[in-house]
C-alpha positions in Angstrom: 0.0 0.0 0.0 2.9 2.3 0.8 4.5 1.5 -2.6 1.4 2.5 -4.4 1.0 5.7 -2.6 4.7 6.6 -3.3 4.2 5.8 -7.0 1.2 8.1 -7.1 3.2 10.9 -5.5 6.0 10.4 -8.0 3.6 10.7 -10.9 1.9 14.2 -10.7 -0.4 13.3 -13.7 -2.0 10.5 -11.5 -2.2 12.8 -8.5 -3.8 15.9 -9.9 -6.3 17.9 -7.9 -9.9 17.3 -9.3 -10.9 20.1 -11.8 -14.6 20.3 -12.2 -16.4 21.5 -15.3 -20.1 21.7 -16.2 -21.4 21.1 -19.7 -24.9 20.8 -21.1 -25.5 17.5 -22.9 -28.1 17.4 -25.6 -29.4 14.5 -27.6 -27.0 15.1 -30.6 -24.0 14.7 -28.3 -24.8 11.0 -28.2 -23.1 10.9 -31.7 -19.3 11.4 -32.1 -19.9 14.0 -34.9 -22.6 16.0 -36.6 -23.0 16.0 -40.4 -23.7 19.7 -40.5 -20.4 20.4 -38.9 -18.5 18.4 -41.5 -20.6 19.8 -44.3 -19.7 23.3 -43.2 -16.1 22.4 -43.1 -16.4 20.8 -46.6 -18.0 24.0 -47.9 -15.2 26.0 -46.4 -12.6 23.7 -48.0 -14.3 23.9 -51.4 -14.4 27.6 -51.1 -10.7 27.6 -50.5 -10.2 25.4 -53.6 -12.3 27.9 -55.5 -10.3 30.9 -54.5 -7.1 28.9 -55.3 -8.4 28.0 -58.7 -9.4 31.6 -59.3 -5.8 32.7 -58.6 -4.4 29.9 -60.9 -6.9 30.8 -63.6 -6.0 34.5 -63.4 -2.3 33.6 -63.6 -2.8 31.4 -66.6 -4.9 34.2 -68.4 -2.3 36.7 -67.4 0.5 34.6 -68.9 -1.5 34.0 -72.1 -2.3 37.7 -72.4 1.2 38.8 -71.8 2.5 36.3 -74.3 0.1 37.8 -76.9 1.4 41.2 -76.1 5.1 40.1 -76.3 4.5 38.3 -79.6 2.9 41.3 -81.1 5.7 43.7 -79.9 8.4 41.3 -81.2 6.6 41.0 -84.6 5.9 44.7 -84.9 9.3 46.2 -84.1 11.9 43.8 -85.5 12.4 43.2 -89.2 14.7 40.4 -90.3 16.3 41.2 -93.6 18.7 39.0 -95.5 22.0 40.7 -96.3 22.6 38.6 -99.4 21.0 40.2 -102.5 21.0 39.4 -106.2 20.3 41.9 -108.9 19.1 40.3 -112.1 18.7 42.1 -115.4 16.5 40.9 -118.3 19.5 41.6 -120.5 20.8 38.2 -119.4 23.1 38.8 -116.4 23.0 38.8 -112.6 25.3 39.9 -109.8 25.4 39.2 -106.1 26.4 41.5 -103.2 26.3 41.8 -99.4 24.0 44.7 -98.4 25.8 45.0 -95.1 28.9 46.0 -96.9 27.7 47.6 -100.1 25.0 50.1 -101.1 23.6 49.3 -104.6 21.4 51.1 -107.1 20.2 50.3 -110.6 18.6 52.1 -113.6 15.8 50.6 -115.6 16.6 51.3 -119.3 12.9 51.3 -120.3 11.8 54.2 -118.2 15.0 55.7 -116.6 13.8 55.0 -113.0 16.3 54.6 -110.3 15.9 51.6 -107.9 17.6 50.8 -104.6 17.1 48.5 -101.6 14.8 45.5 -101.8 13.3 46.7 -105.1 16.6 45.6 -106.8 15.5 42.0 -106.2 12.8 42.5 -108.9 13.8 41.4 -112.4 14.1 44.4 -114.6 16.1 45.6 -117.7 18.9 47.1 -115.7 21.5 48.6 -117.9 23.5 50.4 -115.2 24.2 49.0 -111.7 26.3 50.9 -109.2 27.8 49.7 -105.9 29.8 51.5 -103.3 30.9 50.6 -99.8 29.1 51.7 -96.7 29.1 55.3 -95.7 31.3 56.6 -92.9 34.8 55.6 -94.0 36.3 58.2 -96.3 38.7 55.7 -97.9 36.0 53.2 -98.9 33.6 55.9 -99.8 36.0 56.9 -102.5 35.6 53.7 -104.4 32.8 52.2 -106.4 31.9 49.4 -108.8 29.8 50.0 -112.0 28.2 47.3 -114.2 27.2 48.9 -117.6 25.4 47.0 -120.3 25.3 48.7 -123.6 21.9 47.7 -124.9 22.4 49.6 -128.1 24.8 48.4 -130.8 27.5 51.0 -130.1 30.3 48.6 -131.1 29.5 46.8 -134.3 32.4 44.4 -134.2 32.1 42.8 -130.8 34.5 39.9 -131.7 37.6 42.0 -131.1 37.6 42.6 -127.4 40.7 44.8 -127.5 39.0 47.2 -130.0 35.8 47.2 -127.9 37.9 48.0 -124.8 39.5 51.0 -126.6 36.1 52.4 -127.4 34.8 51.8 -123.9 37.8 53.7 -122.4 37.2 56.5 -124.8 33.6 56.7 -123.7 34.6 56.6 -120.0 37.3 59.3 -120.2 35.4 61.6 -122.5 33.1 62.6 -119.7 36.0 63.9 -117.6 38.2 65.1 -120.5 41.0 63.1 -119.0 43.7 60.8 -120.5 43.8 57.2 -119.2 47.0 55.2 -119.3 47.0 51.4 -119.2 49.2 50.0 -116.5 48.4 46.3 -116.9 46.1 43.9 -118.7 45.1 40.2 -118.6 42.4 37.8 -119.8 39.9 36.5 -117.2 36.7 34.4 -117.2 33.6 35.6 -115.4 30.5 33.6 -115.5 31.9 31.3 -118.2 32.4 34.4 -120.4 35.8 35.8 -121.5 36.7 39.3 -120.4 39.7 41.6 -120.8 40.8 43.0 -117.4 42.9 46.2 -117.5 44.3 48.6 -114.9 44.3 52.3 -115.7 45.7 55.5 -114.3 44.2 58.9 -115.0 46.6 61.8 -115.9 45.3 64.5 -113.6 45.6 68.2 -114.1 46.1 68.8 -110.4 48.2 71.9 -109.8 48.1 71.9 -106.0 49.6 68.5 -105.2 50.1 65.3 -107.1 49.1 63.0 -104.2 45.8 61.9 -105.8 46.2 59.8 -108.9 42.8 58.3 -109.6 43.0 54.7 -110.9 40.4 52.3 -112.1 40.1 48.7 -113.4 37.9 47.6 -116.3 36.5 44.2 -117.2 35.2 44.3 -120.8 33.2 41.4 -122.3 30.4 40.6 -124.7 27.0 39.0 -124.0 24.3 38.5 -126.6 26.5 40.5 -129.0 26.3 43.5 -126.7 29.1 45.0 -124.7 29.1 44.6 -120.9 31.7 46.5 -118.8 32.6 46.3 -115.1 34.5 49.4 -113.9 36.1 49.6 -110.4 37.2 53.1 -109.5 39.5 53.9 -106.6 41.8 56.7 -105.4 45.2 56.0 -103.7 44.2 58.7 -101.1 42.6 55.8 -99.3 45.9 54.2 -98.6 45.4 50.6 -97.7 41.7 51.0 -97.4 40.9 49.7 -100.9 37.7 47.7 -100.9 38.1 44.3 -102.5 35.2 43.7 -105.0 36.5 40.3 -106.2 33.6 38.3 -104.6 31.1 40.6 -106.3 32.8 40.5 -109.7 33.2 36.7 -109.5 29.5 36.4 -108.8 28.6 37.7 -112.2 26.4 35.2 -114.0 24.9 34.9 -117.5 22.1 33.0 -119.0 21.1 32.2 -122.5 18.2 34.7 -122.8 18.0 36.8 -125.8 17.5 40.6 -125.6 16.0 43.1 -128.0 16.9 46.7 -128.3 14.3 49.0 -126.8 14.0 52.3 -128.7 14.3 54.9 -125.9 12.3 58.0 -126.3 13.7 61.4 -125.5 11.8 61.4 -122.2 13.3 58.1 -121.2 16.8 59.2 -122.2 16.4 62.3 -120.1 15.2 60.2 -117.1 18.2 57.9 -117.6 20.5 60.8 -117.7 19.0 62.2 -114.5 19.2 58.8 -112.8 22.8 58.6 -113.7 23.4 62.0 -112.3 21.7 60.9 -109.1 24.0 57.9 -108.8 27.1 60.1 -109.6 26.1 62.6 -106.9 25.2 59.8 -104.5 21.6 61.0 -104.1 20.2 58.6 -101.5 23.6 57.1 -101.5 23.2 57.0 -97.7 20.2 54.7 -98.1 20.4 51.0 -97.1 18.2 48.7 -95.1 19.5 47.5 -91.8 19.7 43.9 -90.8 17.7 43.1 -87.7 18.9 40.6 -85.2 17.1 38.5 -82.6 16.3 40.8 -79.7 16.4 40.2 -76.0 13.6 41.3 -73.7 15.2 44.6 -72.9 15.6 45.3 -76.6 12.0 44.6 -77.2 11.0 47.0 -74.5 13.3 49.7 -75.7 12.0 49.3 -79.3 8.3 49.6 -78.3 8.9 52.4 -75.8 11.2 54.6 -77.7 10.6 53.6 -81.3 7.9 56.3 -81.8 10.5 59.0 -80.9 12.6 57.9 -83.9 11.9 59.5 -87.3 12.9 59.2 -90.9 14.7 62.2 -92.5 14.8 63.1 -96.2 17.2 65.8 -97.3 17.2 66.8 -101.0 18.6 70.1 -102.3 19.4 71.8 -105.6 21.2 75.1 -106.0 23.7 77.1 -108.0 26.8 78.0 -106.0 28.7 81.2 -106.4 32.2 82.2 -105.0 32.8 85.9 -104.7 29.9 86.4 -107.1 31.2 84.0 -109.7 29.4 80.8 -110.6 31.4 77.9 -109.2 28.8 75.0 -109.6 25.6 75.0 -111.5 22.9 72.5 -110.5 24.6 71.3 -107.3 21.9 68.8 -106.6 22.1 65.9 -104.2 20.5 64.4 -101.2 20.5 61.9 -98.4 18.2 60.1 -96.0 18.6 58.6 -92.6 17.2 58.6 -89.1 16.8 61.0 -86.2 15.2 61.2 -82.8 13.4 63.8 -80.7 15.4 65.3 -77.9 12.5 67.5 -76.5 8.8 67.6 -77.1 9.0 70.9 -78.9 10.2 69.4 -82.2 14.0 69.4 -81.9 15.5 66.4 -83.5 19.1 64.9 -83.3 20.7 63.2 -86.3 24.0 63.0 -88.2 25.4 65.9 -90.1 25.8 63.8 -93.2 22.0 63.1 -93.2 20.8 66.7 -92.7 23.6 68.7 -94.3 22.9 71.4 -96.9 25.6 73.9 -95.9 26.7 75.6 -99.1 30.4 75.9 -98.3 30.5 72.2 -97.3 28.7 71.2 -100.5 31.2 73.3 -102.6 34.2 71.6 -100.9 32.5 68.2 -101.2 32.1 68.6 -105.0 35.7 69.7 -105.3 36.9 66.7 -103.4 34.7 64.3 -105.4 36.0 65.8 -108.7 39.6 65.4 -107.5 39.1 61.8 -106.8 37.9 61.3 -110.4 40.9 63.2 -111.7 39.2 66.5 -112.2 41.1 69.1 -110.1 39.7 72.3 -111.7 37.5 73.1 -108.7 40.1 72.3 -106.2 42.6 74.5 -108.0 40.0 77.3 -108.2 39.3 77.1 -104.4 43.0 76.9 -103.6 43.6 80.0 -105.6 40.8 81.9 -103.9 42.2 80.7 -100.5 45.8 81.8 -101.5 47.1 78.2 -101.1 50.0 77.1 -103.3 51.8 73.8 -103.6 54.7 75.2 -101.5 52.2 75.8 -98.6 51.6 72.0 -98.3 53.4 70.3 -95.5 56.1 67.7 -96.1 54.5 64.4 -95.5 52.2 61.8 -96.9 49.6 62.4 -99.6 46.9 61.9 -96.9 48.6 64.6 -94.6 48.8 67.0 -97.5 45.2 66.4 -98.5 44.0 66.9 -94.9 45.9 70.2 -94.6 44.6 71.4 -97.9 40.9 70.7 -97.2 41.2 72.0 -93.6 42.4 75.3 -95.1 39.5 75.3 -97.6 37.0 74.9 -94.7 38.5 78.1 -93.2 37.3 80.2 -96.1 34.8 82.8 -95.0 31.3 81.5 -95.5 30.2 84.9 -96.6 32.2 84.6 -99.8 30.1 81.6 -100.9 26.5 82.2 -101.8 23.7 80.5 -103.7 21.0 81.4 -106.2 18.1 79.5 -107.5 18.3 77.4 -104.4 15.9 75.0 -102.6 16.4 72.7 -99.7 13.7 70.1 -99.0 14.6 68.8 -95.5 11.7 66.6 -94.5 10.8 64.6 -91.4 8.5 61.6 -91.8 6.8 61.1 -88.4 4.8 58.0 -89.3 5.1 55.1 -91.7 4.1 57.2 -94.6 7.1 58.6 -96.6 7.2 61.4 -99.1 6.9 60.3 -102.8 10.6 60.2 -103.5 10.2 60.6 -107.3 8.0 63.6 -106.7 10.4 65.0 -104.1 13.3 64.7 -106.6 11.3 66.3 -109.4 10.0 69.1 -107.2 13.5 69.8 -106.0 15.0 69.8 -109.5 12.3 72.3 -110.4 13.5 74.5 -107.5 10.3 74.2 -105.6 9.5 73.4 -102.0 7.9 70.0 -101.3 4.4 70.5 -99.7 3.9 69.3 -96.1 1.6 66.4 -95.4 -0.1 65.2 -92.2 2.9 63.1 -91.1 5.6 64.6 -93.3 6.9 67.9 -92.0 9.3 70.4 -93.3 12.3 71.0 -91.0 15.0 73.6 -90.7 18.6 73.2 -89.7 19.4 74.5 -86.2 23.1 73.5 -85.8 25.6 71.0 -87.0 29.2 69.9 -86.4 30.0 68.3 -89.7 32.4 68.2 -92.6 31.8 66.1 -95.7 35.5 65.9 -96.3 36.8 64.5 -93.0 38.7 61.7 -91.5 41.5 61.6 -94.1 44.1 61.6 -91.3 42.0 62.9 -88.5 38.4 64.0 -87.7 37.8 67.7 -87.4 34.1 67.3 -86.6 31.8 64.9 -84.8 29.1 64.5 -87.5 26.1 65.4 -85.3 23.3 67.8 -86.1 20.1 69.3 -84.7 17.1 70.1 -86.8 13.6 71.3 -85.8 10.0 70.9 -87.0 7.0 72.9 -85.8 4.6 71.5 -83.2 4.5 70.2 -79.7 3.9 67.1 -77.6 6.3 64.9 -79.6 7.6 61.6 -78.0 11.1 62.0 -76.6 14.1 59.7 -76.1 16.0 59.9 -72.9 19.7 60.7 -73.1 22.4 59.0 -71.0 26.2 58.8 -71.0 28.9 56.4 -72.1 30.8 56.9 -68.8 29.3 53.7 -67.3 29.2 51.8 -70.6 31.4 48.7 -70.3 32.9 46.4 -72.9 30.5 43.6 -73.7 27.4 45.6 -72.7 24.3 45.4 -74.8 23.6 48.0 -77.4 20.3 48.5 -79.1 20.1 50.6 -82.2 16.8 52.0 -83.7 16.6 53.4 -87.2 14.8 53.1 -90.5 15.6 50.8 -93.4 17.0 52.7 -96.4 13.9 52.5 -98.6 11.2 55.0 -99.5 7.7 54.6 -101.0 6.9 54.1 -104.7 9.0 54.0 -107.8 11.3 51.4 -106.5 13.0 53.7 -104.0 11.1 52.4 -101.0 9.4 49.2 -100.0 6.5 50.3 -97.9 6.6 47.0 -96.0 9.9 48.0 -94.6 9.0 51.5 -93.4 8.8 50.6 -89.8 11.4 51.4 -87.3 14.0 48.6 -87.2 15.9 47.2 -84.2 19.4 45.9 -84.3 21.1 44.5 -81.2 24.6 43.7 -80.3 27.5 44.3 -78.0 29.9 47.1 -77.2 33.2 45.9 -78.6 35.3 48.9 -77.4 35.2 52.6 -76.7 37.9 54.5 -78.7 39.0 57.9 -79.6 38.0 59.1 -83.1 41.0 59.4 -85.4 43.2 62.4 -84.3 40.6 63.5 -81.8 39.7 63.2 -78.1 36.0 62.6 -79.0 34.8 59.1 -78.3 33.4 56.4 -80.6 31.7 53.2 -79.5 32.8 50.3 -81.6 30.1 47.7 -81.8 29.2 44.5 -83.6 25.7 45.8 -83.9 24.7 46.1 -87.6 24.4 49.7 -88.8 23.0 50.2 -92.2 22.8 53.5 -94.1 19.2 53.9 -93.0 20.3 53.8 -89.4 22.6 56.8 -89.8 21.5 59.4 -87.2 19.5 56.9 -85.2 19.8 56.5 -81.4 21.8 53.7 -79.8 20.4 52.7 -76.4 21.8 50.9 -73.4 19.7 48.4 -71.5 18.4 51.1 -69.3 16.7 52.8 -72.2 19.1 55.7 -72.4 20.6 57.0 -75.6 24.4 56.7 -75.3 25.3 57.4 -78.9 24.3 58.2 -82.5 24.8 55.6 -85.2 27.3 57.1 -87.6 30.0 55.0 -89.3 30.4 51.6 -90.9 33.9 50.6 -92.1 34.4 47.5 -94.1 37.6 45.6 -94.7 37.2 42.3 -96.5 40.0 40.8 -94.6 38.9 41.9 -91.2 35.1 42.2 -91.5 32.8 45.1 -90.9 33.2 47.6 -88.0 30.4 49.8 -86.9 30.9 53.0 -84.9 28.5 55.1 -82.8 29.2 58.7 -81.9 29.3 59.5 -78.2 26.0 61.2 -77.1 28.2 63.8 -75.4 29.0 65.3 -78.8 25.3 66.0 -79.3 25.0 67.5 -75.8 27.9 69.8 -76.5 26.3 70.9 -79.8 22.9 71.6 -78.1 24.5 73.5 -75.2 26.5 75.7 -77.6 23.3 76.6 -79.5 21.0 77.0 -76.5 18.9 74.0 -77.4 17.3 72.5 -74.3 17.5 68.7 -74.0 14.4 67.6 -72.0 12.9 64.1 -71.7 9.6 65.5 -70.3 6.8 64.8 -72.8 3.1 64.3 -72.2 2.9 62.0 -75.2 5.8 59.9 -74.0 4.4 59.6 -70.5 0.9 58.5 -71.8 2.5 56.1 -74.3 4.6 54.4 -71.6 1.6 54.0 -69.3 -0.6 52.6 -72.1 2.3 50.2 -73.1 2.6 49.1 -69.5 -1.1 48.1 -69.5 -0.7 46.5 -72.9 2.3 44.5 -71.8 0.5 43.3 -68.7 -2.5 42.2 -70.8 -4.8 44.9 -69.4 -6.0 45.5 -73.0 -9.1 47.5 -72.1 -7.1 49.9 -70.1 -4.5 50.2 -72.7 -7.0 51.1 -75.4 -8.1 54.1 -73.3 -4.4 55.1 -72.8 -3.6 54.7 -76.5 -6.6 57.0 -77.3 -5.1 59.6 -75.0 -1.8 59.3 -76.9 -3.6 59.7 -80.2 -5.3 62.9 -79.0 -1.9 64.3 -78.0 0.0 63.2 -81.1 -2.2 62.2 -84.1 0.8 61.3 -86.2 2.1 58.7 -83.8 3.5 55.8 -85.9 2.4 52.9 -83.8 -0.7 53.9 -81.8 -3.3 52.7 -84.3 -1.7 49.3 -84.7 -1.5 48.9 -80.9 -5.2 49.9 -80.5 -6.1 47.3 -83.2 -3.9 44.6 -81.5 -5.5 45.4 -78.1 -9.0 45.2 -79.4 -8.2 41.9 -81.2 -6.9 40.4 -77.9 -10.0 41.6 -76.1 -12.1 39.9 -78.7 -10.0 36.7 -78.3 -10.6 36.7 -74.5 -7.1 37.7 -73.6 -8.1 40.9 -71.7 -7.2 40.8 -68.1 -9.1 42.9 -65.6 -7.5 44.1 -62.4 -7.2 41.2 -60.0 -10.0 41.6 -57.3 -7.6 41.9 -54.5 -10.1 43.4 -51.9 -12.8 40.8 -52.8 -10.3 37.9 -52.6 -8.9 39.2 -49.4 -12.3 39.6 -47.7 -13.4 36.1 -49.0 -10.1 34.6 -47.9 -10.4 36.0 -44.4 -14.0 34.8 -44.2 -13.0 31.4 -45.3 -10.2 31.3 -42.8 -12.4 32.4 -39.9 -15.2 30.0 -41.0 -12.8 27.1 -41.2 -11.4 27.8 -37.8 -14.9 28.1 -36.3 -15.8 24.7 -37.9 -12.8 23.0 -36.5 -13.5 24.5 -33.0 -17.1 23.4 -33.2 -16.2 19.9 -34.3 -13.5 19.6 -31.6 -15.9 20.9 -28.8 -18.7 18.5 -29.9 -16.3 15.6 -29.8 -15.2 16.6 -26.3 -18.7 16.8 -25.0 -19.5 13.5 -26.6 -16.6 12.0 -24.7 -18.1 13.3 -21.4 -21.4 11.8 -22.4 -19.8 8.4 -23.0 -18.0 8.5 -19.7 -21.2 9.5 -17.8 -23.2 6.7 -19.5 -20.4 4.2 -18.8 -20.2 4.9 -15.1 -24.0 5.0 -14.7 -24.2 8.7 -13.9 -26.8 9.3 -16.6 -29.0 7.4 -19.0 -28.5 7.4 -22.7 -30.2 10.4 -24.3 -32.6 10.3 -27.3 -34.2 12.7 -29.5 -36.6 14.9 -27.6 -34.7 14.3 -24.3 -34.4 17.4 -22.1 -30.9 18.8 -22.0 -29.0 17.8 -18.9 -26.2 19.7 -17.1 -23.3 17.4 -16.1 -20.4 18.2 -13.8 -17.2 16.2 -14.5 -13.5 16.1 -13.7 -11.8 17.5 -16.8 -8.6 15.8 -15.8 -10.1 12.4 -16.6 -10.6 13.5 -20.2 -6.9 14.3 -20.7 -5.6 11.0 -19.5 
């Protein structure tokens, strides 16, 4: 007995003080559980599953809607263009080239129309095809390749290639009144046809310095009893920067098609002459289409957000230039096209100088330089005389150093001495995807008239530029940046950054326009959207002979990209697409001008750079809703953008895409956070109450069983009066 008592004292659980509790036992406590309790809990559980499913469904819809938005943005902002092109003539020959390296143009002999870009892929009776390397490197820009098919029987005896060649050279040199001396000759086979290949040197009348001795190579052959000539022109001023056209020349191919002579009317002959002049003066020589690369997420975002701030620029001019009141050049007509971007909402646009330039002194010097490279030094001699420069003034050094000195002196001529008459400059900015009719633009300019503005094609005026057409011979004297302005307000704006934190290997995203225009073979309207090219920063270097910076990149820069913005991954413009230099042994190098050059130019001319723009803000908000699949909201936002900026290039397409996604059930409403939160809390409380009620019922049922077992109460049945029972709660815990 003593042992038992000691054990009880050693185990406090068996020796607890009685703890009395009173409960009311009703008839339903005779069962271990009640259905209604479990049904309530089941409803709560189902409700939880419902809310969980609602969240999963919303997430699935959101992903689907966002995918639709992303697919649309990728498809609408990136154009993939092949760089390998073939030009085929109905006269029975074709030739291949790489559009990343060469700009090409061709003339249709039936109507005299000039064709460039993707339009060259259409089979036409091309009788003249011209190719020149990418703009931006002076050495390469001085060379070109011409394929000329003489559709008329100019040379009766085509069996004697040597005699044909002599007549060809006479035809070539007669235009420049120069004497060509043969320095070498050989027989070659191109496209299974025999050609005579000869190297020639012009005898130049240069009185200032003898450093430039223009040379050229000809390939003369016969196809379908007609003469075909390939001429490669180059100047030794380019030093070792001679472009190798061998792959292009060797791609020449012939078929067995017969051709018939087309009797050209006077109108067609005049158009052909004009088209030739356009090629000679490089009108739209800065056009090319840019190759688009696969873009990363950041690139897609940059393209959609800032693409509308990028514009197409057309610059065509025609004038008579006078020096000290004496006519120096009659019909100095040329032009260019490229890209630009808004730097404030008041219509100020940044670009390259070589895109927007129409400075009369620069044009005069450019024409002199171009003539010198072709062996015609008359204009250079004339300007040197006016500037009091003689051969003895030239420094002792290389031909390049002497040329750089000479032209730097020419640029110091007072601008007031150079004037124009009968002058018109049509500097146009295309805000949307519609471009000016280029044929009409050329004709209007040649007629010395202003091109009429259209809804989305605005006339612009030059505000400032730091540019020389003749530059980079031994050093760069300018940065090739410019600022122009159009009238209006609320334009979308790109945000400027800095190259200070730009590291080697960083992403670079370039926006610009393909080098095409609408109608007449100049522009393919399908390629008039802003184009994205993406790549890496290869290095940051000083421009030749300058402390100004250039970003070297593997990002493709086509002629149409000239003047376009280059973005970092933060969406800041860090540079302006400017140069492409091609060396067949080393590949293609692309260079972007430091954005600081633009900032300096703007500051010097009191132009305010300001990213604030109501249109840009509204556009980014609407895009945010579009990207998150809130299409109904985005439609309202895009409508606000359209009110602010009716010429917005993308807003109508985004509205249409949003409405289509709404129709397809992709629209996502705002997630009902408050409703879900209240419902979730209610479910949580309800579930907790259900668990407590079930537990309490089970506990009372255990009391009931214990009371019945020890005879303290009789079993209860339906209708039994509730009974109050006092019990020791410690017993239920054992």
